[in-house]
Each structure stands twice: as structure tokens, then as C-alpha cells.
N, C-alpha and C positions, 0 to 999 in steps of 0.2 A: 720584429721584421725589418724595420728600417735600419737597425744597426747591422744586420746581416746582409743588407743590400738586396733582399729578395722582395718580390712583388707579393703583397698580402691580399690582394683583391679576391683571388680565387679561394683562398682558405677562409676568408671572412664571409664570402658568399655561401660556402658550404656550412659554416657554423651557423649563419643566419637561417639557412634552409632547415637544418636540424632543429633549431630553436623554434621556428615557425611550425614545423611538423609536430612538435610535442606540445603545442599550445593547448589542445583539447585535454590531454592527460594532466597537464599542470592545472588547468581550470577545474577539472574533476577533483583532483587532490585538494585544491584550495577550498572548494565547496564542502568537501567532507570535513576538512580540518575546522572550517568556520562553524559548521553545523554542530560538531562535537564540542568545540571549546565555548561557543556562545551558548549552547544548551546548558553548560555548567553554571552559567550566570542566571538561568531561569529559576523560578520557584520549583521546589521539588516535585509538586504535583503536575507541573507543566513540562517537566523533562521527559524525554523518551524513556521508556521503561528500563532499558538497559543501563541508563545513566543514573538511576535512582539508587540511593544508598541501601535500600532493603531488597534490591533485585537479586533473585536466585535464578540462575539459568535453568531452563527446562531440560531435563535429562530424558532422552528417549531410551526406554529400557525394553528388554526383551521378555518382560514378564507377561505371560498370557492373560493374566487377570487384568492387567493394565490395558492390553489390546482389546479385551472384551468390553471393559468399561468405556473405552474410547468409541468403540463401535456402537454401543448402546446409546451414548450421547448423540452420535451422528444420526442414528435411526430415530431417536426422539425428536431431534430438530426437523428431520424430513417429515415425520408424521405430523408435527405441529404445523409445518408449512402447508402440507396437504389438507389438513383440517381448516386452516385459514382460507385456502382457495375454495374449498367446498362451501364454507360459510358465506364467502363472497358471492359465489354463484347462486346460493340459495336466496340471499338477500336481493340479488339482481332479478331472480325469477319472481319473487314476491312483489317487488316494485312493478314489474311488468304486468302481473296479474291485477294489481291495484289500479294501474293506469288503464288497462283494458276495461275493468269494471267501471271506472269513472267515465270512460268514453261511451260505454253502452248506456250508462245512466243519463249522460248529457244528451244523447240522441233521443231519448224518450221525452 
């Protein structure tokens, strides 16, 4: 700029503004790069699953049997949660009955 005899302040301000505006993107890319490359230094069992040597990417297939199996697993988990909630409510009711019985006995 100085050799051409032009004023460079406006251009430098514009460059600085672009640089400052892209700071969040640069930070995000840096965090991603660090997470990936530093994870390669970890023990294999502590790495993210995608960075392990024996990782096989999951393939979503259009096989109806696969879809039914997936649905059955989901339903099984839902039924298990429902059973856990029912058991929790049952235990709560039993504790309430025992406490009521103990209160009645202590009044006598």
C-alpha cells in the first residue's frame, strides 16, 4: 500500500472486520480439530467410538425385518420402563400402608 501511495486504513479495517466476524467459525473448527486429533492420543477404549480401529459404521437398511426388530427393541424398553414405574408405585403404596399401620399402632 505504501509503495502505491494509497491509504490502507479503510482496507485494513475491512479485513479486520471480516477476521473478527469469522472468529466463532474459526473457534468451532479449532475445537473440532483438537477434539479429533487429541482423541487419537487417548487409549483406544477412551476414544470416541468413530475413532476406534474396530469401528464399523451403522448402516440403515430398508429391510423390513430390521425395522421390526428395531421396533420390538423399542417396545421392550418402553415396557421395561413402564414395569419399573409400576413397581416403584407399588413400593410407594406399600411403604404408605406400613407407615399408616405403624401410626395406628403407636396411637394405641
